C-alpha positions in Angstrom: -60.1 73.7 -2.6 -57.8 73.2 -5.5 -56.0 76.4 -4.6 -55.5 75.1 -1.0 -54.0 71.8 -2.2 -51.8 73.6 -4.6 -50.5 75.9 -1.9 -49.9 72.9 0.4 -47.9 71.1 -2.2 -45.9 74.2 -3.0 -45.1 74.6 0.8 -44.1 70.9 1.0 -41.7 71.3 -1.9 -40.1 74.4 -0.2 -39.6 72.5 3.0 -38.2 69.5 1.2 -35.7 71.8 -0.5 -34.5 73.4 2.7 -31.8 70.8 3.7 -30.3 71.0 0.2 -30.3 74.9 0.4 -28.6 74.8 3.9 -25.9 72.3 2.8 -22.4 73.7 3.1 -20.7 74.8 0.0 -17.6 73.0 -1.1 -15.0 74.8 -3.4 -12.8 72.8 -5.6 -10.2 75.5 -6.2 -8.1 76.5 -3.3 -7.1 79.9 -4.7 -10.9 80.8 -5.2 -11.5 79.7 -1.7 -8.7 81.8 -0.3 -10.2 85.0 -1.8 -13.6 84.1 -0.3 -12.1 83.3 3.1 -10.1 86.6 3.3 -13.2 88.5 2.3 -15.3 86.8 5.0 -12.5 86.7 7.6 -12.6 82.9 8.0 -10.2 80.0 7.9 -10.0 77.4 5.2 -11.0 73.7 5.7 -9.4 71.5 3.0 -10.4 67.9 2.5 -7.9 65.8 0.5 -10.0 62.9 -0.6 -10.4 60.0 -3.1 -14.1 60.3 -3.5 -14.6 57.2 -5.7 -12.2 54.6 -4.3 -11.0 55.6 -0.7 -13.3 53.7 1.7 -12.3 55.8 4.7 -12.9 59.0 2.9 -16.4 57.9 1.9 -17.0 56.9 5.6 -15.8 60.3 6.8 -18.1 62.2 4.5 -21.1 60.0 5.4 -20.4 59.8 9.2 -19.2 63.4 9.7 -19.4 65.8 6.7 -23.1 64.9 6.0 -24.2 65.5 9.6 -26.0 68.6 11.1 -23.0 68.9 13.6 -20.6 69.6 10.7 -23.0 72.0 9.1 -22.8 74.1 12.3 -19.0 73.7 12.6 -18.5 74.6 8.9 -20.0 78.1 9.4 -16.6 79.2 10.6 -14.7 78.0 7.5 -14.6 78.1 3.7 -14.7 74.5 2.7 -12.5 73.0 -0.1 -12.6 69.5 -1.5 -9.4 68.5 -3.3 -10.3 65.2 -5.0 -7.9 62.5 -6.3 -10.4 60.2 -8.0 -9.7 57.1 -10.1 -12.6 57.2 -12.4 -14.4 60.5 -11.8 -13.8 63.0 -14.7 -11.4 65.7 -13.9 -9.7 68.3 -15.9 -5.9 68.2 -16.5 -5.6 71.6 -14.8 -7.5 70.5 -11.7 -5.4 67.4 -11.5 -2.2 69.4 -11.6 -3.3 71.9 -9.1 -4.4 69.3 -6.7 -1.2 67.4 -7.0 0.8 70.6 -6.5 -1.2 71.4 -3.3 -0.7 67.9 -2.1 3.0 68.2 -2.5 3.2 71.6 -0.9 1.5 70.5 2.3 3.2 67.0 2.2 -0.1 65.1 2.2 0.8 61.4 1.9 -2.6 59.7 2.6 -6.2 60.0 2.3 -8.4 61.3 3.9 -6.3 64.2 5.3 -8.0 67.5 6.5 -6.0 70.7 6.8 -7.0 73.9 8.5 -5.4 77.0 6.8 -5.0 80.5 7.6 -6.4 82.4 4.6 -4.1 85.3 4.8 -0.7 83.6 5.3 -1.7 80.3 3.5 0.0 78.4 6.3 -1.7 75.3 7.8 -2.3 75.3 11.6 -4.3 72.0 11.9 -4.0 68.6 10.3 -6.0 65.4 10.8 -5.1 62.4 8.8 -7.1 59.2 8.3 -10.6 58.4 9.8 -11.6 55.5 12.0 -15.1 54.3 11.0 -17.6 54.9 13.8 -15.7 57.9 15.2 -18.6 60.1 14.4 -18.9 64.0 14.2 -18.3 65.0 17.9 -14.9 63.2 18.4 -13.7 64.1 15.0 -14.7 67.8 15.2 -13.6 68.2 18.7 -10.0 67.3 17.6 -10.1 69.8 14.8 -11.5 72.5 17.1 -8.4 71.9 19.4 -6.2 73.4 16.8 -5.5 77.1 17.2 -4.8 79.6 14.4 -2.0 81.3 16.2 1.8 81.6 16.0 2.1 78.8 18.6 -0.5 76.7 16.9 1.3 76.8 13.6 4.7 76.1 15.2 3.2 73.1 17.1 1.9 71.8 13.8 5.2 72.1 12.1 6.8 70.2 15.0 4.2 67.5 15.0 4.5 67.1 11.1 8.2 66.9 11.3 7.9 64.2 14.1 5.4 62.2 12.0 7.6 62.5 8.9 10.6 61.2 10.9 8.5 58.3 12.3 7.3 57.5 8.8 10.8 57.4 7.4 12.0 55.2 10.3 9.2 52.8 9.5 10.1 52.6 5.9 13.8 52.0 6.8 12.7 49.4 9.2 10.5 47.8 6.5 13.5 47.6 4.2 15.6 45.8 6.8 12.9 43.4 7.7 12.3 42.5 4.0 16.1 41.9 3.6 16.1 39.6 6.7 13.2 37.7 5.4 14.9 37.2 2.0 18.0 36.0 4.0 15.8 33.7 6.1 17.3 35.2 9.2 14.5 34.9 11.8 16.6 36.1 14.6 17.2 39.4 12.8 13.5 39.8 12.1 12.7 39.3 15.8 15.4 42.0 16.7 13.9 44.5 14.3 10.3 43.8 15.6 11.5 44.3 19.2 13.0 47.7 18.1 9.7 48.7 16.5 7.6 47.7 19.6 10.1 48.7 22.3 7.6 51.3 23.8 4.5 49.2 23.4 2.3 48.8 26.4 -0.4 46.4 27.4 -1.9 44.3 24.6 0.0 46.1 22.0 3.0 43.9 22.9 1.0 41.1 21.4 1.2 42.7 18.0 4.9 42.1 17.8 4.6 38.5 18.9 1.9 37.6 16.4 4.1 39.2 13.6 6.9 37.0 14.7 4.6 34.0 14.4 3.6 35.2 10.9 7.3 35.8 9.9 8.2 32.4 11.2 5.7 30.9 8.8 7.0 33.0 5.9 10.7 32.1 6.5 10.1 28.4 7.3 6.6 27.2 6.8 7.6 23.7 8.1 8.5 25.1 11.5 5.0 24.9 12.8 6.2 24.6 16.4 8.1 28.0 16.3 5.1 29.8 14.9 2.7 28.4 17.4 5.1 29.4 20.2 4.9 33.1 19.2 1.2 32.8 18.6 0.8 31.5 22.2 3.0 34.4 23.5 0.7 36.8 21.8 -2.3 35.2 23.4 -0.7 35.6 26.8 0.2 39.4 26.1 -3.2 40.3 25.0 -5.1 39.0 28.0 -7.7 41.6 28.9 -8.3 42.9 25.4 -11.1 40.5 24.4 -11.3 41.7 20.7 -7.7 41.1 20.1 -7.6 37.9 22.0 -10.4 36.5 19.9 -8.6 37.5 16.7 -5.2 36.1 17.8 -6.8 32.8 19.0 -8.4 32.5 15.6 -5.2 33.0 13.8 -3.5 30.5 16.2 -6.1 27.8 15.5 -5.7 28.3 11.8 -2.0 28.0 12.0 -2.3 24.8 14.1 -4.6 23.5 11.3 -1.8 24.0 8.8 -2.8 27.3 7.3 0.1 29.6 6.3 -1.3 33.0 7.2 1.9 34.8 5.9 1.0 33.9 2.3 -1.7 35.7 0.3 -4.9 33.7 -0.4 -4.8 32.5 -4.1 -7.5 34.0 -6.3 -9.3 31.6 -8.5 -9.8 32.4 -12.2 -13.2 33.8 -12.9 -14.3 30.7 -14.9 -13.1 28.4 -12.1 -14.8 30.4 -9.4 -18.1 30.5 -11.3 -17.9 26.7 -11.9 -17.3 26.0 -8.2 -20.1 28.4 -7.1 
């Protein structure tokens, strides 16, 4: 009887260990992963992440990378995690290599996933960011659409260039908007926002209008009428988008009550916060 119970316990331990044994292996050195990928004739899947601070990276791992669907998907790739942590211990060599790889592939945000051809070392797929709740199917379907071909790599280069140009344009617009705010030139701010949202469709038009309301508060907090005018315009433009409508109505009510939403909320000193708790 004792032997039977011992055998049952042993089998239970084996079964409990199976998920851990089946979990995909993640490399932390891209060069090592390349050698393995060439040998196994696989592509490389690289995750640029901030494992101990990036909320969206953590969500991506929990909602996609830790799911059975990803385990199946990962069979076709050699997986690499290039981490950029705040507190997690990391050697100087690993930090330097990760930064060099980040610069090489022009990765500007986390999480970013690259699909790389092992032999050429060229990326043919890129997915930046993660929307919580997206889940494995939608996320992996998008990655599966990238093709490791001459055409696929050329398309990625074109898309990356387009995204880079758009980012540069947003940065330049941001500089102009900050200058207009400092000059207290509300008309100039409105013109720049109109340029940013010239192609906006549907409820996205409301984003420009609510930003005008916020910029009005920032430039002239006393001009409540002007800020509310643009908030009302935003409410009209987002009709049909119930989630955005509720959010903008809430902002409008707070503006009407005298709250300047363009200013950061002051943080109480720890002692004062504790006293008031």
